[in-house]
N, C-alpha and C positions, 0 to 999 in steps of 0.2 A: 461376565460381561458387565454387570451392574457394578461392581466394584472399579473396574476400568472407567467406565462412562463417567462415574460419580468423579474420580480422579482427575479425568480430563478436564470437565466442566469446572471443578474447583480450580484448578491450575490456571485455566484459560481466565477464569475471574481475577484471581490474584495478578495474573500478568497484567491485566487491563487496569486493575486498581492501581497499579504503580504509574500508569502514563499521567505526565504532565498535561494538565488540560489546556495551559496557555499555549502549548506546542500544537495541540488540536486546533485551537483557534487560528492560531498562525497559518496552518495547513489548509484549513477551510478556506481562509481568506486569499491564501496565493492561488488555490485552484479556482476560486469563485471569480477572480479577475483575470485568469490566464488566458491569451489569445488562443494558444494550443496546449494540450495536454499529453505528454507521451508517458508510457507505463513499460516498466521492463523487470522482468523476474526470470528466473531459469527453473525449470522442474515445477514442483509443487507450488512453490512461490510465485513463478509465472502463472499458473492458474487462478491464483488467488488475484494477482494484478489483472488477469483478463476478465475476470467476475466484475472487478472494480470499474473496469473500463466499460463494460457495458452497462453499468449502472450510470455511470456520469453520461454518457451516449444518451440515456433515457432521460437524465436531468435535461439535457440540451446542450452538453458542452462538446467542444470539438477535441476529440480524443482518438489518440492511435497507439496501438501497442508496437513496441520497438520489436522488429524481427519479422512483421507481417510484411508480404511483398508490396502493398500498396501504402505503406507508412513514409510520408514525406521526410525531408529533411529538418533536423532540429535546427533552430535559430534562436539568435539572442532574444532574450525575454519569453521564450517559452519555458514551461513548466516539465521537468521530467522526474518522475516518481521512481525510485528503484526499490525493489525488494529482496532482500538477501538476509536469511538467519544470521550466518556467520559474518556477513559484510566483507568476506575475503573472497568470493566467487570472482574469478578473474575478469569475466564478461562483464558483470556488473560495475567493479571498480573502475576498468577500463571506459565503460560507457559514461559513468558518472564523471571522469576525469576529462574526457572528450568533450561532453557537452557543456561542463562548467566553464571549459576554456572558451567555447564559443560566446557564452554570456547566457545560456540558460540556467535558470534555478534548479537546483539538484534537492528533491526530497529524499532522504534515505531512510527507508523503513527497514531496521536491522535489530539484531539481538545484542548488539555491542556498539554503543557509541563512539568508541576507542578503535573500532575497525578501520580498515582502509576504506570502507564506504562511508562510514560514519565522519570521518575527517574530510573525505572529498565532497560533502555534502553541506549545502547551505542551511538546511535544517534537518534535523535529525529526531526521527520518532523511534525512541528505543523500547522495544519490548523485553523487559527483563525476565526471564523465565528461571523456573527452578532448577536447582542443580542436584537434586537427590538422586544420586547413580542408582540406587535400589528400585526405585520406582519408574527409572526411564525406560523399564521393558513395557510397561503399560503404554507409554506414548513415546516410541522409539523416534529418533533422528529429530526432525524438525516439527514433529505434530503440534506442539503446544505453540510453537512461533505461528505456523500457519494458520492454525485455527484462531488465534488470538489476532492476527493480521485481518483475517476474514471479517471477524466481528468488529474490530476497532475502524475498519474501513467502511464497512456497512452502517456503523453508528454515526459516520460523518455525513451520509448521505441527507438524513434530515435536516442537518444544519445547513448543507448546501441548499437543499429545498427552499429552507427558509430565507436565506440570503437571497437567492435568485427568483423568488416569488413563484415557485413552483408548488404544483400539489400532485397527488396521486393521479389524477385524471391528466394531467398534462404529463407524466411519465408514461402513462397507459398508451398514449397516442404515438410515443416513440418506441413503444416495446416491439421487439422483433416479430412477435406473433400476429402483428398487423400489417407486415411487410407482404 
């Protein structure tokens, strides 16, 4: 177990070290100024997106997860963050194409900037992962992508808090435990 844990942590670290910080700054600015933010992902990527959506709500942003029954219509000027490791998941690509035609800003968080999602996005945050086939058994399928996504998105939270003049006390007031 320790070998697997060390491998996963090291690969997540290496993946995040490859991220272009200018892209992070662009995403933070885009999210901070968005009238509405929508997040979409399928499977475990969707769970990462839902966790990030919850944190953005705590910051005080107007956030919806696409697919919830109460999600409003995406309109021009809104921001849509779509998470897909392969960038080829049909529903993710279709969502990107539809909302971009409407005039929404699409942020694609993907393992490949050259994927269909990457091409359909206005802003691409690419998480390049290891391709060591022998080690994949320790982190099968999208494990490194999903964990890296969670860490990188949570790492944007303090940047958004600073930009929006929020502190932990203000987030705590919006935390679900107080509802």
